[in-house]
C-alpha positions in Angstrom: 42.8 126.7 150.5 42.3 123.4 152.4 42.8 121.4 149.2 46.2 123.1 148.6 47.4 122.2 152.1 46.3 118.6 151.7 48.3 118.3 148.4 51.4 119.8 150.0 51.1 117.5 153.0 50.6 114.4 150.8 53.7 115.5 148.7 55.7 116.0 151.9 54.7 112.6 153.2 55.6 110.9 149.9 59.0 112.7 149.7 59.8 111.7 153.3 58.8 108.1 152.6 61.0 107.9 149.5 63.9 109.5 151.5 63.5 106.9 154.3 63.4 104.1 151.7 66.6 105.3 150.1 68.3 105.7 153.4 67.3 102.2 154.6 68.5 100.7 151.2 71.9 102.4 151.5 72.1 101.4 155.2 71.4 97.7 154.4 74.3 97.5 151.8 77.1 95.4 153.3 80.2 97.6 153.4 82.5 94.9 154.7 85.9 95.5 153.1 88.4 92.7 153.3 91.9 93.3 154.6 93.3 92.8 151.0 91.1 95.7 149.9 92.4 97.9 152.6 96.0 97.0 151.8 95.3 97.7 148.1 93.7 101.1 148.9 96.7 102.0 151.2 99.2 101.1 148.4 97.3 103.1 145.8 97.1 106.1 148.2 100.8 105.9 149.0 101.7 105.7 145.3 99.4 108.7 144.5 100.9 110.6 147.4 104.5 110.0 146.2 103.6 111.0 142.7 102.1 114.2 143.9 105.1 115.0 146.1 107.4 114.3 143.1 105.4 116.6 140.9 105.4 119.3 143.6 109.2 119.1 144.0 109.5 119.3 140.2 107.4 122.5 140.1 109.3 124.0 143.0 112.6 123.3 141.2 111.3 125.0 138.1 110.1 128.0 140.2 113.5 128.3 141.8 115.3 128.2 138.5 113.0 130.9 137.1 113.4 133.0 140.2 117.2 132.7 139.9 117.1 133.7 136.2 114.9 136.6 136.9 117.2 137.8 139.7 120.2 137.5 137.4 118.4 139.4 134.6 117.4 142.1 137.1 121.0 142.5 138.2 122.3 142.7 134.7 119.6 145.3 133.8 120.4 147.4 136.8 124.2 147.3 136.0 123.5 148.1 132.3 121.3 151.1 133.2 123.2 152.5 136.2 126.7 152.3 134.8 126.1 154.7 131.9 124.1 157.1 134.1 126.9 157.2 136.7 129.5 157.6 134.0 127.5 160.4 132.5 127.2 162.3 135.8 130.9 161.7 136.5 132.0 163.1 133.1 129.7 166.1 133.5 131.2 166.9 137.0 134.7 166.7 135.5 133.8 169.1 132.7 132.6 171.7 135.2 
């Protein structure tokens, strides 16, 4: 049992050492971004944002058109079904 614990402890120490080495390597990378880079990133973000808003507006317009068509179709269907039924009842009441 003591040998198993020692293997686990050594593995844990090696894993921690490798984790710390990776962390220090990433920390040492120079992340200095020039002002030109930030301006370029801002422009790219603005362009992507405008494109997304345009696409969203386009889909909203398509949705509104389809909702309008569905409402019109629903109205026509109700008129087509209700009119004959009401005429049928009206004619039946006249016959009585």
